[in-house]
C-alpha positions in Angstrom: 19.3 -21.2 -28.0 15.6 -20.0 -27.8 13.1 -21.1 -30.2 11.4 -18.3 -31.3 9.0 -19.7 -32.9 7.7 -21.7 -29.6 8.8 -19.4 -27.0 5.9 -16.9 -26.9 3.9 -20.8 -26.4 5.9 -21.3 -23.8 5.3 -17.8 -22.0 1.7 -18.3 -22.2 1.3 -21.4 -21.2 3.4 -20.2 -18.0 0.6 -17.3 -17.8 -2.5 -19.1 -18.2 -0.8 -22.0 -15.5 0.2 -19.1 -12.4 -3.0 -16.7 -13.3 -5.1 -19.5 -12.8 -3.1 -20.7 -9.5 -4.0 -17.6 -7.9 -7.2 -17.4 -9.2 -8.0 -20.6 -7.5 -5.2 -19.4 -4.2 -7.9 -16.4 -3.5 -10.7 -18.6 -4.3 -10.2 -21.0 -1.5 -9.3 -17.7 0.8 -13.0 -16.5 -0.8 -15.1 -18.8 -1.1 -13.9 -21.8 1.7 -11.7 -19.5 4.5 -14.0 -16.6 3.5 -12.7 -13.1 3.8 -13.2 -12.7 7.8 -12.1 -16.4 8.0 -9.1 -14.8 6.6 -8.8 -12.7 8.2 -9.5 -13.6 11.4 -5.9 -15.9 10.3 -4.2 -13.2 9.6 -5.1 -12.0 12.9 -4.1 -15.2 14.6 -0.3 -14.6 12.4 0.4 -11.4 14.2 -0.6 -9.6 11.1 -3.1 -7.0 10.4 -6.4 -8.7 9.5 -6.5 -5.7 7.3 -3.7 -7.3 4.5 -6.4 -10.3 4.2 -8.8 -8.1 2.4 -5.7 -6.0 0.2 -3.9 -10.2 -0.3 -7.3 -11.4 -2.2 -7.4 -8.6 -3.8 -3.8 -8.7 -5.5 -4.2 -11.9 -6.4 -7.3 -11.8 -7.5 -6.4 -9.2 -9.8 -3.1 -10.3 -10.1 -4.8 -13.9 -11.7 -6.6 -12.0 -14.2 -3.9 -9.9 -15.3 -1.7 -12.9 -16.2 -4.8 -14.3 -17.8 -5.7 -12.1 -20.0 -1.5 -11.1 -20.1 -2.0 -7.3 -19.6 0.7 -6.0 -17.7 2.6 -9.4 -17.2 5.9 -8.3 -15.9 4.3 -6.3 -13.1 1.7 -8.9 -12.2 4.3 -11.0 -12.0 6.4 -9.2 -10.2 4.1 -8.2 -7.8 2.7 -11.2 -6.9 6.2 -12.4 -5.6 6.0 -10.3 -2.1 2.5 -12.3 -1.2 4.6 -15.8 -1.9 7.4 -14.9 0.2 5.0 -13.6 3.4 3.4 -16.8 2.7 6.6 -18.3 3.2 7.6 -15.9 6.1 4.5 -16.4 8.5 3.5 -19.8 7.5 5.3 -22.5 5.7 8.4 -21.2 6.7 8.6 -22.9 10.1 7.9 -25.9 8.4 10.9 -26.5 6.8 11.4 -26.9 3.3 9.1 -30.2 2.1 5.6 -29.3 1.2 5.0 -32.6 1.9 5.7 -32.0 5.4 3.4 -31.5 8.3 1.8 -27.9 7.7 3.1 -27.6 4.4 6.8 -26.3 3.7 7.7 -23.9 1.6 9.5 -25.5 -1.9 6.0 -25.5 -3.5 6.1 -21.3 -2.9 9.5 -21.0 -3.5 8.7 -22.4 -7.5 5.6 -20.8 -7.2 8.3 -17.8 -7.1 10.8 -18.8 -9.8 8.0 -19.1 -12.2 7.0 -15.8 -11.5 10.4 -14.6 -12.0 10.4 -16.4 -15.1 7.3 -14.2 -16.5 8.2 -11.4 -15.4 11.7 -11.8 -17.5 10.4 -13.9 -20.4 7.1 -11.2 -21.1 3.2 -12.1 -21.8 3.9 -14.4 -25.1 1.1 -15.0 -27.2 -2.3 -13.8 -27.4 -1.9 -11.6 -25.1 -3.6 -8.0 -24.0 -0.1 -6.8 -23.6 0.9 -7.8 -27.6 -2.3 -5.4 -28.6 -1.5 -2.5 -26.0 2.1 -3.0 -27.7 1.4 -2.8 -31.4 -1.4 0.5 -31.1 1.2 1.9 -29.1 4.1 1.0 -31.3 1.5 2.4 -34.4 0.8 5.7 -33.0 3.8 6.1 -32.5 4.6 5.6 -35.7 2.2 8.1 -37.0 3.1 10.8 -34.9 6.8 10.2 -36.4 5.5 10.2 -40.0 3.0 13.0 -39.3 
């Protein structure tokens, strides 16, 4: 049984945690590795270097969307392919455990599961999605009663 009194706050906590993690991940690519360095790394993996810029942008926008609770379900689903790509290109060959040399895919798999859970449960408390939903519901009710 789901406790409907606390579930919105659990979704909020998950949403904020995932958003902060993706913001940090994008920040690492932007501030530490630099976009050009990240593009060079993507190229060394056989990927189009331009994909690095798209990845940084999607991680940043997705992180902000999660933190704000705006299009939460969509943001969670859109971020999953980035992690799948990281598993296939970098972490998969290192094995399962993240403590393996070059880091395995264990942590990324957990991150994917958490994003899937967020997509299923929605934004939770203190989300802009809730305001959009309320405004949409109010305008729909207003037009129906007119």
